[in-house]
C-alpha positions as CSV (number, residue, x, y, z in Angstrom):
1,M,-18.6,-2.9,0.9
2,F,-16.0,-0.6,-0.5
3,E,-17.3,2.9,-2.0
4,E,-15.9,2.7,-5.4
5,P,-13.4,5.4,-5.9
6,D,-13.5,7.9,-8.6
7,G,-11.9,7.2,-12.2
8,L,-11.4,3.5,-11.8
9,R,-13.6,3.1,-15.1
10,K,-11.9,5.9,-16.8
11,D,-10.3,4.8,-20.0
12,D,-6.8,6.2,-19.5
13,F,-7.0,4.5,-16.0
14,P,-4.0,1.9,-16.1
15,L,-6.1,-1.3,-15.3
16,D,-6.5,-3.8,-18.1
17,P,-9.6,-4.1,-19.7
18,K,-10.8,-7.2,-18.1
19,S,-10.6,-5.8,-14.5
20,K,-12.3,-2.5,-15.8
21,S,-15.1,-4.5,-17.1
22,T,-16.0,-6.5,-13.8
23,K,-17.9,-4.8,-10.8
24,Y,-15.3,-5.7,-8.0
25,P,-12.0,-5.9,-9.3
26,I,-9.5,-8.1,-7.3
27,R,-6.6,-6.3,-8.9
28,A,-7.9,-2.7,-7.7
29,I,-8.4,-4.0,-4.2
30,R,-4.9,-3.3,-3.1
31,Y,-5.8,0.8,-3.7
32,W,-9.2,0.4,-3.0
33,W,-9.3,-0.2,0.6
34,A,-6.4,2.0,1.0
35,V,-8.5,5.0,-0.7
36,N,-11.5,4.2,1.8
37,A,-9.3,4.5,4.8
38,V,-8.0,7.9,3.7
39,L,-11.7,9.0,3.5
40,D,-12.4,7.5,6.6
41,E,-9.7,9.4,8.2
42,L,-10.5,12.8,6.7
43,R,-13.9,12.1,8.0
44,S,-12.9,11.8,11.5
45,T,-10.2,14.6,11.4
46,L,-11.1,18.3,12.6
47,K,-11.2,20.5,9.4
48,R,-8.0,20.9,8.4
49,P,-6.1,19.9,5.4
50,L,-4.1,16.6,5.8
51,I,-0.8,16.0,4.4
52,L,-0.3,12.5,2.9
53,S,3.1,10.9,1.6
54,D,3.1,7.9,-1.1
55,A,6.3,5.9,-1.1
56,G,6.7,4.0,-4.2
57,I,4.1,5.7,-6.6
58,D,5.2,3.7,-9.5
59,R,2.5,4.9,-12.1
60,G,0.5,7.1,-9.4
61,I,-2.5,5.1,-9.8
62,F,-3.3,5.1,-5.5
63,K,-3.4,9.2,-6.1
64,R,-5.6,8.8,-9.1
65,L,-8.0,7.2,-6.8
66,L,-8.3,9.6,-4.0
67,P,-10.7,12.2,-4.3
68,K,-10.1,15.8,-5.7
69,T,-9.8,17.9,-2.5
70,D,-8.4,20.8,-0.9
71,D,-8.5,19.0,2.3
72,L,-5.6,16.7,1.2
73,Y,-2.0,17.5,0.1
74,V,-0.1,14.5,-1.5
75,I,3.6,14.2,-1.9
76,G,4.5,11.3,-4.1
77,M,8.2,9.6,-4.0
78,D,10.2,6.9,-5.9
79,L,13.6,6.7,-7.4
80,E,14.2,9.5,-9.8
81,P,14.4,7.2,-13.3
82,S,10.7,5.9,-12.3
83,L,9.4,9.6,-11.7
84,K,11.0,10.4,-15.2
85,F,9.5,7.3,-17.1
86,N,6.2,7.5,-15.5
87,A,6.1,11.2,-15.7
88,E,3.1,11.2,-18.1
89,E,0.7,9.4,-16.0
90,L,2.3,11.1,-12.8
91,H,1.1,14.3,-14.4
92,T,-2.3,12.9,-14.8
93,A,-2.5,11.7,-11.3
94,H,-1.8,15.6,-10.0
95,F,0.3,15.2,-6.9
96,N,1.0,18.3,-5.3
97,E,4.7,17.3,-4.6
98,L,7.2,14.6,-6.2
99,K,10.1,13.8,-4.4
100,P,12.7,11.4,-6.0
101,C,14.3,9.3,-3.3
102,D,15.9,5.8,-2.9
103,L,13.3,4.2,-0.3
104,D,16.0,2.1,1.1
105,Q,17.8,5.5,2.4
106,K,16.4,8.6,4.6
107,L,13.2,9.7,3.1
108,P,13.5,13.6,1.9
109,L,10.9,14.9,4.4
110,D,11.2,16.1,7.8
111,D,10.4,14.1,11.2
112,E,6.5,14.1,12.0
113,S,5.8,16.1,8.8
114,V,2.7,14.1,7.5
115,D,-0.6,13.5,8.5
116,I,-0.9,9.5,6.5
117,S,2.0,7.7,5.4
118,V,1.3,5.4,2.8
119,C,3.5,2.3,1.0
120,L,1.5,0.0,-0.7
121,H,3.2,-3.6,-2.2
122,V,7.1,-1.8,-1.9
123,L,8.2,-3.1,1.1
124,E,8.8,-6.6,-0.4
125,H,10.8,-5.1,-3.2
126,L,13.3,-3.6,-0.8
127,P,16.6,-4.8,0.8
128,R,15.7,-3.6,4.3
129,P,12.0,-3.4,4.8
130,E,12.5,-2.9,8.7
131,F,14.4,0.5,8.0
132,A,12.0,1.5,5.3
133,L,9.3,1.0,7.8
134,S,11.2,3.0,10.5
135,E,11.4,5.7,7.9
136,L,8.0,6.0,7.4
137,N,7.5,6.3,11.1
138,R,9.6,8.9,11.3
139,I,8.2,11.2,8.9
140,L,4.6,10.3,10.5
141,K,3.2,12.9,13.1
142,P,2.2,11.3,16.8
143,G,-1.4,10.3,16.2
144,G,-1.0,9.9,12.5
145,L,-2.1,6.9,10.1
146,M,0.0,4.4,8.0
147,L,-1.5,2.2,5.3
148,L,0.8,-0.4,4.3
149,G,0.2,-3.4,1.9
150,F,2.5,-6.5,0.5
151,P,1.8,-10.0,-0.3
152,V,1.3,-12.7,2.2
153,K,1.7,-16.4,2.6
154,P,1.7,-18.8,6.0
155,K,5.4,-18.7,7.7
156,F,6.6,-22.1,6.4
157,F,6.1,-21.1,3.0
158,A,7.3,-17.4,3.2
159,K,10.7,-18.7,4.8
160,I,10.9,-21.2,1.9
161,R,10.3,-18.2,-0.4
162,E,12.8,-15.8,1.0
163,K,15.4,-18.5,0.6
164,Q,14.3,-19.0,-3.0
165,F,14.9,-15.3,-3.4
166,A,18.2,-15.2,-1.7
167,K,19.6,-18.0,-3.9
168,D,18.3,-16.6,-7.1
169,F,19.9,-13.1,-6.0
170,A,23.3,-14.7,-5.6
171,S,23.2,-16.5,-8.8
172,Y,22.0,-13.4,-10.7
173,K,18.8,-15.1,-11.6
174,R,17.0,-12.4,-9.7
175,T,17.7,-8.6,-9.9
176,L,17.4,-5.5,-7.9
177,G,13.8,-4.3,-8.0
178,R,12.1,-7.8,-7.8
179,H,10.7,-9.1,-4.5
180,Q,13.2,-9.8,-2.1
181,H,11.3,-10.2,1.2
182,S,8.3,-12.6,2.2
183,F,6.0,-11.4,5.0
184,W,3.3,-13.5,7.3
185,P,1.3,-12.2,9.9
186,S,3.3,-12.9,13.1
187,R,6.3,-11.1,11.3
188,T,4.4,-8.5,10.2
189,R,3.0,-7.6,14.0
190,K,6.6,-7.9,15.3
191,M,7.8,-5.2,12.8
192,I,5.1,-2.9,13.6
193,K,5.4,-3.4,17.4
194,D,9.3,-2.7,17.1
195,A,9.0,0.5,15.1
196,G,6.7,1.5,18.2
197,L,3.6,1.6,16.4
198,E,-0.1,0.0,16.8
199,L,-1.8,-2.2,14.8
200,E,-5.4,-1.3,14.2
201,F,-6.4,-3.7,11.1
202,M,-4.8,-6.4,9.5
203,A,-6.7,-8.4,6.8
204,G,-5.7,-10.4,3.8
205,S,-7.7,-9.1,0.6
206,W,-8.7,-12.1,-1.7
207,F,-9.1,-15.9,-1.5
208,I,-9.0,-16.8,-5.5
209,R,-8.1,-14.4,-8.0
210,K,-8.8,-14.8,-11.7
211,R,-9.0,-11.9,-13.6
212,G,-12.3,-10.5,-15.4
213,A,-13.9,-13.8,-13.5
214,W,-17.5,-13.9,-13.3
215,W,-17.3,-13.8,-9.3
216,E,-16.0,-10.7,-9.3
217,N,-19.4,-9.2,-10.3
218,S,-20.6,-10.8,-7.0
219,A,-21.2,-8.5,-3.9
220,L,-21.3,-11.9,-2.0
221,W,-18.0,-13.2,-3.2
222,M,-16.3,-10.1,-2.5
223,R,-18.0,-10.2,1.1
224,F,-16.7,-13.9,1.3
225,N,-13.2,-12.6,0.6
226,Q,-13.0,-9.9,2.9
227,L,-14.3,-12.3,5.9
228,W,-11.8,-14.9,4.7
229,G,-8.9,-12.6,5.0
230,T,-10.0,-11.2,8.5
231,L,-10.4,-14.6,9.7
232,F,-7.2,-16.1,7.9
233,P,-4.7,-13.4,7.1
234,S,-1.9,-15.6,6.1
235,L,-4.1,-17.3,3.4
236,G,-5.5,-13.9,1.9
237,Q,-2.6,-13.1,-0.4
238,E,-2.3,-9.4,0.0
239,L,-2.3,-8.0,3.6
240,C,-4.2,-4.5,4.1
241,L,-2.8,-2.8,7.2
242,K,-4.0,-0.1,9.2
243,I,-1.7,1.1,11.9
244,R,-1.7,4.1,14.0
245,K,1.5,6.1,15.5
246,P,0.8,6.7,19.1
247,P,-0.1,10.1,20.1
248,V,2.2,12.1,22.7
249,Q,1.1,11.8,26.1
250,G,0.4,14.1,28.5
């Protein structure tokens, strides 16, 4: 099972009361698994500080769940209006740096400058997810870790959903910032391969969700969710992806 991150139950943590009152809140899984992946990377890396970039930080939830350690230098990136709107919560998150940027444009970081590149539930909102992935790859050091998360559906339903998104945008029923893309496992694998990256882990995160339901207190139910998402990732609602940039050969 996951180790619970520090801060998840704090009064000022931006999670609804029903979710906070349960032992394994499904709404926190998208951050929970990524925090544990970072902890694993810290444990397996030689003793030196790691640089982590978090693209699309919103209110800084992921950063607030990361361990407070000098071994991790965290750079947060998002649109400048979002950074200003969420300034108070981002101050509480204690990023080492904040960089305003448009995630559909070149990121404000140098080539191969970060050890861990994180982007959770952002790519589905962007007009060019493949371009954004290439930028996340560009700033990542060889051998570095990338963590991605976004909603997933079986291919047939995902394609229908994307067509509906396009129709709604064309008729001005859907505004920028909302979901523009839908993903399925084979599309995801192709994106990763085309970017020259290697997929280490892919799984859906949950089967059925009801905020604050009794089953969110059950370790057995959570294990079932994890097994279900591993066996049937397209039916796991949200994909969790652990990706590696190949090290330099020779």
